[in-house]
C-alpha positions in Angstrom: -238.9 116.9 -52.1 -238.7 113.3 -50.9 -240.7 110.7 -49.1 -237.9 108.5 -47.9 -234.1 108.4 -47.6 -232.5 106.0 -50.1 -231.3 103.7 -47.3 -234.9 103.3 -46.0 -236.2 101.7 -49.2 -236.6 98.1 -48.2 -239.0 95.2 -48.8 -241.4 96.9 -46.3 -242.2 99.4 -49.0 -243.0 96.9 -51.8 -245.5 98.2 -54.4 -245.5 101.6 -52.8 -244.7 104.9 -54.6 -241.6 106.7 -53.3 -239.9 110.0 -54.0 -236.2 110.0 -53.5 -233.4 112.6 -53.8 -229.6 112.2 -53.8 -226.5 111.8 -55.8 -225.8 109.5 -58.7 -223.3 107.1 -57.4 -223.1 105.1 -60.6 -225.1 104.9 -63.9 -225.1 101.8 -66.0 -226.7 101.2 -69.4 -227.7 97.6 -69.9 -229.2 96.9 -73.3 -231.5 99.9 -73.3 -232.4 99.8 -69.6 -230.6 102.3 -67.4 -229.6 101.4 -63.8 -228.8 104.2 -61.4 -227.3 103.7 -57.9 -228.8 106.6 -56.0 -227.0 107.6 -52.8 -227.7 109.8 -49.8 -226.5 109.9 -46.3 -228.6 106.8 -45.3 -227.4 104.5 -48.1 -227.7 103.4 -51.7 -230.7 102.1 -53.6 -230.9 100.8 -57.2 -233.2 102.7 -59.6 -234.3 101.2 -62.9 -235.3 103.4 -65.8 -237.0 101.7 -68.7 -237.3 103.1 -72.2 -241.2 103.1 -71.9 -240.8 106.0 -69.5 -239.7 108.3 -72.3 -239.1 111.5 -70.4 -237.5 109.8 -67.4 -235.3 107.8 -69.7 -234.2 110.8 -71.6 -233.1 112.5 -68.4 -231.4 109.4 -67.2 -229.3 109.2 -70.4 -227.7 112.6 -69.4 -226.7 111.6 -65.9 -223.1 111.4 -64.8 -221.5 110.6 -61.4 -222.5 113.0 -58.6 -225.4 114.7 -60.5 -228.1 115.6 -57.9 -231.4 114.2 -58.9 -234.9 113.5 -57.8 -236.6 110.1 -58.6 -240.2 109.1 -58.3 -241.2 105.4 -58.8 -242.6 102.2 -57.5 -240.7 99.8 -55.2 -240.4 96.3 -56.7 -238.6 93.1 -55.8 -235.3 92.6 -57.6 -235.4 89.7 -60.2 -234.1 86.3 -59.0 -230.3 86.2 -58.9 -229.8 90.0 -58.7 -230.3 90.5 -54.9 -227.3 92.3 -53.3 -226.9 90.9 -49.7 -224.4 93.6 -48.9 -226.9 96.4 -49.1 -229.9 96.9 -46.7 -231.8 97.9 -49.8 -230.4 94.9 -51.8 -233.7 93.0 -52.1 -235.5 95.8 -53.9 -235.2 98.4 -56.6 -237.2 101.4 -57.7 -238.9 101.4 -61.1 -238.7 105.1 -62.0 -241.6 107.0 -63.5 -239.9 110.4 -63.2 -236.3 111.5 -63.1 -235.5 115.2 -62.5 -232.0 116.7 -62.6 -231.7 119.1 -59.7 -228.1 120.0 -60.3 -225.2 118.9 -62.5 -221.6 118.1 -61.5 -218.4 118.9 -63.3 -216.0 116.0 -63.9 -214.8 114.8 -60.5 -211.2 115.1 -59.3 -211.6 111.6 -57.9 -214.3 108.9 -57.6 -216.2 108.9 -54.4 -215.4 105.2 -53.7 -211.7 105.5 -54.7 -209.8 104.4 -51.6 -206.4 105.3 -53.0 -206.8 109.1 -53.1 -204.1 111.0 -51.3 -205.1 112.8 -48.0 -204.1 116.2 -49.3 -206.6 115.8 -52.2 -209.3 114.4 -49.9 -209.0 117.4 -47.5 -208.9 119.9 -50.4 -212.2 118.4 -51.7 -213.5 117.5 -48.2 -217.2 117.9 -49.3 -216.6 115.0 -51.8 -214.7 113.0 -49.2 -217.5 113.3 -46.7 -219.9 111.9 -49.2 -218.1 108.6 -48.9 -220.3 106.2 -46.8 -217.4 105.4 -44.5 -216.8 109.1 -43.7 -220.5 109.7 -43.2 -220.8 106.8 -40.8 -217.8 107.9 -38.8 -219.3 111.4 -38.4 -222.7 110.0 -37.5 -221.0 107.7 -34.9 -219.2 110.6 -33.4 -222.5 112.4 -33.0 -223.9 109.3 -31.2 -220.9 109.4 -28.8 -221.5 113.0 -27.9 -225.2 112.4 -27.4 -224.5 109.5 -25.2 -222.0 111.4 -23.1 -224.3 114.3 -22.6 -227.2 112.1 -21.5 -225.0 110.3 -19.0 -223.6 113.5 -17.5 -227.0 115.3 -17.4 -228.5 112.4 -15.6 -225.5 112.4 -13.1 -226.2 116.0 -12.1 -223.5 117.7 -14.2 -224.3 121.2 -15.7 -223.2 122.1 -19.2 -221.5 125.5 -19.0 -219.7 127.3 -21.8 -216.4 129.1 -21.1 -214.7 131.8 -23.1 -212.7 131.2 -26.3 -211.0 134.6 -26.1 -208.9 134.5 -22.9 -205.4 135.3 -21.8 -202.2 133.4 -22.4 -201.3 130.8 -19.7 -198.5 128.2 -19.5 -200.1 124.8 -20.2 -197.2 123.0 -22.0 -197.7 124.2 -25.6 -197.6 127.4 -27.5 -200.8 129.5 -27.5 -202.6 130.8 -30.6 -202.7 134.6 -30.2 -205.5 137.0 -31.3 -204.6 140.7 -31.4 -207.0 143.1 -29.8 -208.1 146.1 -31.9 -209.5 148.0 -28.9 -206.3 147.6 -26.8 -203.4 148.0 -29.2 -200.4 145.8 -28.3 -202.5 143.4 -26.3 -203.5 139.9 -27.2 -206.1 137.3 -26.4 -205.1 133.7 -26.5 -207.3 130.8 -27.7 -207.6 128.4 -24.8 -205.5 125.2 -24.6 -208.1 124.0 -22.2 -210.8 125.6 -19.9 -208.7 124.5 -16.9 -208.8 127.7 -14.9 -212.4 128.5 -15.8 -213.6 125.2 -14.7 -211.8 125.4 -11.4 -213.3 128.9 -10.8 -216.7 127.4 -11.5 -216.1 125.0 -8.6 -215.2 128.0 -6.5 -218.5 129.5 -7.6 -220.4 126.6 -6.2 -221.3 124.9 -9.6 -220.4 121.5 -8.0 -220.5 119.4 -11.2 -219.7 120.9 -14.6 -219.1 119.6 -18.1 -218.6 121.0 -21.5 -217.8 119.7 -25.0 -215.3 122.4 -25.9 -212.9 123.4 -28.6 -209.3 123.7 -27.5 -206.2 125.1 -29.4 -202.5 124.2 -29.2 -199.8 125.5 -31.5 -197.7 122.3 -31.4 -196.1 119.8 -33.7 -198.7 117.4 -35.1 -199.0 113.6 -35.3 -201.7 111.2 -36.4 -203.6 111.8 -33.1 -203.0 115.6 -32.8 -204.6 118.6 -34.3 -204.1 122.4 -33.7 -207.7 122.7 -32.8 -209.4 119.7 -31.1 -212.5 118.8 -29.1 -212.5 117.6 -25.5 -215.1 116.5 -23.0 -214.2 118.7 -20.0 -215.4 117.7 -16.5 -214.9 119.1 -13.0 -216.5 118.2 -9.7 -216.4 119.4 -6.0 -216.2 117.4 -2.8 -215.2 114.1 -4.5 -211.8 112.4 -4.2 -210.0 110.7 -7.1 -211.5 107.3 -6.5 -215.0 108.7 -6.6 -214.3 110.7 -9.8 -212.8 107.6 -11.4 -215.9 105.5 -10.5 -218.2 108.0 -12.2 -216.0 108.1 -15.3 -215.7 104.3 -15.5 -219.5 104.1 -15.5 -219.7 106.6 -18.2 -217.2 104.9 -20.5 -218.4 101.5 -19.7 -222.0 102.4 -20.7 -220.8 104.2 -23.8 -218.9 101.1 -25.1 -221.7 98.7 -24.1 -224.5 100.7 -25.7 -222.6 101.7 -29.0 -220.3 98.8 -29.6 -221.6 96.0 -27.3 -218.2 95.9 -25.6 -218.0 94.9 -22.0 -215.3 96.5 -19.7 -214.4 95.1 -16.3 -215.6 96.6 -13.0 -213.5 98.3 -11.7 -211.0 99.2 -14.4 -207.5 97.8 -13.7 -205.0 100.2 -12.2 -201.2 100.5 -12.7 -199.0 103.0 -11.0 -196.9 105.2 -13.2 -193.7 103.6 -11.9 -195.0 100.1 -12.7 -196.2 101.1 -16.1 -192.8 102.5 -17.0 -191.0 99.5 -15.6 -193.0 96.9 -17.3 -194.0 98.6 -20.6 -191.7 101.6 -21.0 -194.8 103.9 -21.4 -197.3 105.8 -19.2 -200.0 104.7 -21.7 -199.3 101.0 -22.2 -201.1 99.0 -24.8 -202.1 95.9 -22.8 -203.2 94.0 -25.9 -199.5 93.3 -26.6 -198.3 90.4 -24.4 -194.7 91.6 -24.2 -193.0 93.2 -21.2 -189.7 94.8 -20.3 -187.6 92.9 -17.7 -185.0 94.7 -15.7 -181.6 92.9 -15.5 -179.3 95.6 -14.1 -178.6 93.5 -10.9 -177.4 90.7 -13.1 -174.9 92.6 -15.2 -173.2 95.0 -12.7 -169.9 93.2 -13.0 -169.8 92.0 -16.6 -167.1 93.0 -19.1 -169.6 94.6 -21.5 -169.0 98.3 -20.8 -172.4 99.5 -22.0 -174.2 97.1 -19.6 -171.9 97.6 -16.7 -172.0 101.5 -16.7 -175.7 101.6 -17.0 -176.2 99.0 -14.3 -174.1 100.9 -11.8 -175.8 104.3 -12.5 -178.9 105.0 -10.3 -180.4 107.1 -13.1 -180.0 104.4 -15.8 -181.5 101.0 -16.4 -180.6 97.8 -18.2 -183.7 96.1 -19.6 -184.5 93.1 -21.8 -187.4 92.4 -24.1 -188.0 88.8 -25.1 -189.9 88.3 -28.4 -191.4 84.9 -28.9 -190.4 83.4 -32.3 -188.1 86.3 -32.9 -185.0 84.2 -33.7 -186.3 84.1 -37.3 -185.7 87.9 -37.6 -183.1 88.7 -40.3 -180.1 90.9 -39.8 -181.8 93.6 -42.0 -185.0 93.5 -39.8 -182.8 93.9 -36.6 -181.0 96.8 -38.3 -184.3 98.4 -39.1 -185.4 98.1 -35.4 -182.0 99.6 -34.4 -182.6 102.5 -36.7 -186.2 102.9 -35.4 -185.2 103.3 -31.8 -182.4 105.7 -32.5 -184.9 108.5 -32.8 -185.5 108.0 -29.0 -181.8 108.5 -28.3 -180.8 104.8 -28.1 -177.3 104.3 -29.3 -177.7 100.6 -30.4 -179.8 97.5 -30.0 -178.0 94.4 -28.5 -179.6 91.1 -28.9 -179.3 87.3 -28.2 -181.0 84.8 -30.5 -181.9 81.4 -29.0 -181.6 79.1 -32.0 -181.4 75.8 -30.2 -180.7 74.3 -26.7 -177.4 74.9 -25.0 -174.8 77.7 -25.2 -173.9 76.7 -28.8 -177.4 77.5 -29.8 -177.1 81.1 -28.8 -176.2 83.8 -31.4 -175.1 87.3 -30.4 -172.1 89.6 -30.8 -172.2 90.3 -27.0 -172.0 86.7 -25.8 -168.2 86.9 -25.4 -168.6 89.7 -22.8 -171.1 87.8 -20.6 -170.2 85.0 -18.2 -172.2 81.8 -18.7 -173.9 82.1 -15.3 -175.1 85.6 -16.2 -176.5 84.4 -19.6 -178.3 81.6 -17.8 -179.8 84.0 -15.3 -181.0 86.3 -18.2 -182.6 83.5 -20.0 -184.4 82.4 -16.8 -185.6 85.8 -15.9 -186.9 86.6 -19.4 -188.4 83.1 -19.7 -186.8 82.9 -23.2 -187.3 79.7 -25.1 -185.8 78.1 -28.3 -186.9 80.3 -31.3 -187.0 83.5 -29.3 -184.9 86.6 -29.4 -184.0 89.0 -26.5 -183.4 92.6 -27.2 -181.5 94.8 -24.7 -181.5 98.5 -23.8 -178.9 100.1 -21.6 -178.8 103.8 -21.1 -180.4 106.6 -19.1 -183.7 105.3 -17.7 -185.9 107.6 -19.8 -184.1 106.7 -23.0 -184.4 103.0 -22.4 -188.1 103.2 -21.4 -188.9 105.3 -24.5 -186.9 103.2 -26.9 -187.8 99.7 -25.7 -191.4 100.8 -25.0 -191.8 101.9 -28.6 -190.0 98.8 -29.9 -192.4 96.6 -27.9 -195.3 98.2 -29.7 -193.7 98.2 -33.1 -192.8 94.5 -32.8 -196.2 93.6 -31.4 -197.8 95.1 -34.6 -195.2 93.7 -37.0 -195.5 90.2 -35.7 -199.2 90.0 -35.2 -199.1 89.9 -31.4 -201.8 92.5 -30.8 -204.9 90.9 -29.3 -208.3 91.7 -30.7 -210.6 94.0 -28.7 -210.1 96.7 -26.1 -207.9 96.8 -23.0 -208.6 99.7 -20.6 -206.9 100.8 -17.4 -206.1 103.7 -15.1 -202.5 104.9 -14.7 -202.1 106.6 -11.3 -199.5 108.0 -9.0 -197.7 110.1 -11.5 -194.7 112.1 -10.5 -195.6 115.7 -9.5 -192.6 117.1 -11.3 -190.0 116.2 -13.9 -186.7 117.7 -14.8 -186.4 119.7 -18.0 -183.3 121.7 -19.0 -182.1 121.7 -15.4 -185.4 122.9 -13.7 -188.6 121.4 -12.5 -191.7 121.4 -14.7 -195.2 120.1 -13.9 -195.9 116.6 -15.3 -199.6 117.5 -15.7 -200.2 121.2 -15.0 -199.3 123.6 -12.2 -202.8 123.2 -10.5 -202.4 119.5 -9.8 -202.4 118.6 -6.1 -199.4 116.7 -4.6 -199.8 113.6 -2.5 -198.4 115.4 0.6 -200.2 117.0 3.5 -198.1 120.2 3.9 -196.0 122.7 2.1 -193.0 121.7 4.3 -193.4 118.1 3.2 -193.5 119.1 -0.5 -190.4 121.3 -0.1 -188.3 118.5 1.4 -188.1 116.3 -1.7 -190.2 117.7 -4.6 -188.7 115.4 -7.2 -189.9 112.3 -5.4 -193.4 113.7 -4.7 -196.3 112.0 -6.4 -199.3 113.8 -7.8 -203.0 113.1 -7.2 -203.3 112.6 -11.0 -204.8 109.8 -13.1 -205.0 108.9 -16.8 -207.5 106.6 -18.4 -205.7 104.6 -21.1 -207.3 102.5 -23.9 -205.3 100.3 -26.3 -202.1 102.4 -25.9 -203.8 105.8 -26.2 -204.6 108.2 -23.4 -208.4 108.7 -23.5 -208.5 111.2 -20.7 -206.3 112.7 -18.0 -207.2 114.4 -14.8 -206.3 115.2 -11.2 -207.4 116.5 -7.9 -206.6 120.3 -7.9 -204.8 122.4 -5.3 -207.4 124.4 -3.3 -204.9 126.1 -0.8 -203.3 129.4 -1.7 -200.2 128.4 0.3 -199.8 125.1 -1.6 -200.4 126.7 -4.9 -197.8 129.4 -4.3 -195.3 126.7 -3.1 -195.9 124.8 -6.4 -195.4 128.0 -8.4 -192.2 128.7 -6.6 -190.8 125.2 -7.4 -191.7 125.8 -11.0 -189.7 129.1 -10.9 -192.8 131.2 -11.1 -192.1 134.1 -8.7 -194.8 135.9 -6.7 -195.0 138.8 -9.1 -195.4 136.5 -12.1 -197.9 134.4 -10.2 -200.1 137.4 -9.4 -199.8 138.8 -12.9 -200.8 135.5 -14.6 -202.9 133.7 -11.9 -204.0 136.5 -9.6 -207.7 135.9 -10.5 -207.4 132.3 -9.5 -205.5 133.0 -6.3 -208.1 135.6 -5.2 -210.9 133.1 -5.9 -209.0 130.5 -4.0 -208.8 132.8 -0.9 -212.6 133.3 -0.9 -213.9 129.8 0.0 -212.4 127.2 -2.4 -213.9 123.7 -2.1 -211.8 120.6 -2.6 -212.3 119.7 -6.3 -210.9 117.7 -9.2 -211.8 116.6 -12.7 -210.7 115.1 -16.0 -210.8 115.8 -19.7 -211.3 113.3 -22.5 -210.1 113.7 -26.0 -213.3 113.4 -28.0 -211.6 113.1 -31.4 -209.3 110.3 -30.1 -212.2 108.5 -28.5 -214.1 108.6 -31.8 -211.0 107.5 -33.7 -210.6 104.4 -31.4 -214.3 103.5 -31.4 -214.6 103.7 -35.2 -211.3 102.0 -36.0 -210.0 105.0 -37.9 -206.2 105.4 -38.2 -206.1 109.1 -37.6 -208.3 111.7 -35.8 -208.5 113.5 -39.1 -210.9 110.8 -40.3 -213.4 111.6 -37.5 -213.2 115.4 -37.8 -215.4 117.0 -40.5 -212.8 119.7 -41.5 -209.4 118.9 -40.0 -206.0 120.5 -40.6 -203.1 118.7 -42.3 -200.0 117.7 -40.4 -198.6 121.1 -41.3 -201.5 122.8 -39.5 -203.1 124.1 -42.7 -206.6 123.7 -44.1 -206.5 122.9 -47.9 -210.3 123.4 -48.3 -210.2 127.1 -47.2 -206.5 127.7 -48.0 -205.9 128.7 -44.4 -203.9 130.3 -42.8 -203.8 133.2 -45.3 -202.5 136.7 -45.5 -204.8 139.6 -44.7 -205.3 143.1 -46.1 -202.7 145.7 -45.0 -205.5 147.9 -43.7 -206.5 145.2 -41.2 -202.9 145.0 -39.9 -202.7 148.7 -39.6 -205.9 148.8 -37.6 -204.4 146.2 -35.2 -201.1 148.0 -35.0 -199.3 144.9 -36.5 -196.5 144.8 -39.0 -195.4 141.5 -40.6 -191.6 141.2 -40.4 -189.7 138.8 -42.6 -187.7 136.5 -40.5 -184.5 134.8 -41.6 -186.4 131.5 -41.8 -189.2 132.8 -43.9 -186.8 134.5 -46.3 
C-alpha cells in the first residue's frame, strides 16, 4: 500500500514517484491549491494537490484531521522561501496525482498537537495520544533501550528465562494482586511483585547467569514514578561478589548511555555509603546535580537556650542539621512559609532559619538569634561556609524526620532556584542497614533474602540493628535506577534472618519451604540486581512521568480509562469462583 514512510521522503527521492499512507495532520486550502500535512510514525511530509488533478483534488476537498489516506505523487523541491528546516522532509513536497480515502474520522476530542490536554483525557483516548510524534518517539526510544540491554546481556553470557506470572503470595513490602483459583476454591494465586525467589532458584539450578525483562505487580499507593504494573530488567548471577556484579552493570549502563545519548559516565561509578548519603544529602538516592549539602551542627548547640536545638542535640537518635542556600537571603517570608508547609508532610514541626543580609551580627536576621550565643553563631556560619546574601535553614528532630525533611527541601530549593546542573550524575549507594525498625519490630530494608555483612549467625544475633547488608543501589539524578544484593545461600543464616523478622519456623516452611529445600541441595553463592525499565526510559527521554513512556499506563488511582478497568464481572463468574462481593463500610 506504500513505497515509503512519510518521514523517508527527502531530497534523495527528487523526481521519483512515491506511494504514501498515513493520517491527515492538517489540511490547508490556499487559493485553490490544497496542502496536506501527511503523518505516520516516521514523520510528516507536505503533499500538494492541484486543481488539475481533478479526482485527487475532489477527494482532498473532503479531508479532515485524522482521516486515513493513501497518496501517490512525484517528489519535488519546495519553492524558494518555503523550506521548513525543522522537518527532515522540509526541503521537498509531494505533488499528488492520486488521493484515496482509506477511512474517515469523526470530530476529534482534542487535536493531536494540543499540549494542554488533561492526562485523564489523553489516557482515555490513548490511541490518539500515541499518534503524537513525541509519544511515538518515546516508545521507539524505549524499544531501543530494551534491544541494547538484551544485546549486552546476551553477549555477556546471560540467559533469558521466563518465570511464572501466577505464583503464591510472598512478603515483599507491598500488597499483592490476588487471582482466585477456580480449580481450588478458596485458594489464590498472586501476581509477582518481582521474580526474586524464582531467579534465586535458577541459580540453585545451575543457570549461572540469568536475565529477564519482566512484568511485576504491586498494589501500592502511586506517584509519578510508580505504577501498579511495571517492567523491570531482572538479573541474577552465581559465583560473583558485589564488586564484580557492579562492574558488569556499570559497563552495561555506560554503553547504553554512550550509544543512545552520547553521554559519558566515569569509570568506575562513584560510591557513597548509605550512612554518608543520609548525612550529606538526607536521602539514600541523592541527586548529585544539586550542589547543596546538609551539615550536622549538633555538637555546636548542645548547651544553647533554644530548646528545640538543645533536646535534639543531646538525643542519640536525633540530629540537628543546617542547609545553606546561596543567595537565599532574598527569599520572602511567604516563600519561607511555603517551604515550612512543604516539609511538614515529612513530620517536621517547623523550619528555623538565619538570613545573612550583610557583614557582622547586625546583618543577621532570624527569630532564633536571641537564643544562640555569638560564639555558636560564628561557628555555625564557619561550618556551613555561609556568605553575605545566603540563608541557612535548620532541622532539629528525630534523625529520620530531619533527613527526610531537609533532604526533600534540598531538592525542592535546588529546582526552585535553578541550582540543578545539566546532564547526568550517577553513583552507587552501598552498605545499607540490614534492618530498620517499624512499629516496634525489625523489617528488612531490602528483602528477607539479602545477605548480611557478617560471617556467622552468632555475629548477626549480637547486634542486628547495626548490621550492614551486602546491598547496593544504582542512583541516577536522584532516582533509584536499580537495586540489588548478594543473597543468603545458607539455610542457617536464612532461618536466623526470618527469626529476626518474626517469621517463625512454621511460617517459614509454609511460605518459603521450596526455597529452603533448594538451598539445602547445593546452593551456590549468588547475587543480582533489578532495574526499573520504565524509570530508566523516563530519565533517558526527559519525560516527567513513567506514564509517558508506557503505552497503556494506569492513572494515579490505578485505573485504566481506555478499557474502563477495573470493572465488575458477571455474577456467574463469581459463583464459579466461590466469591461473594461484600459491601464494606468505606464502599458504602
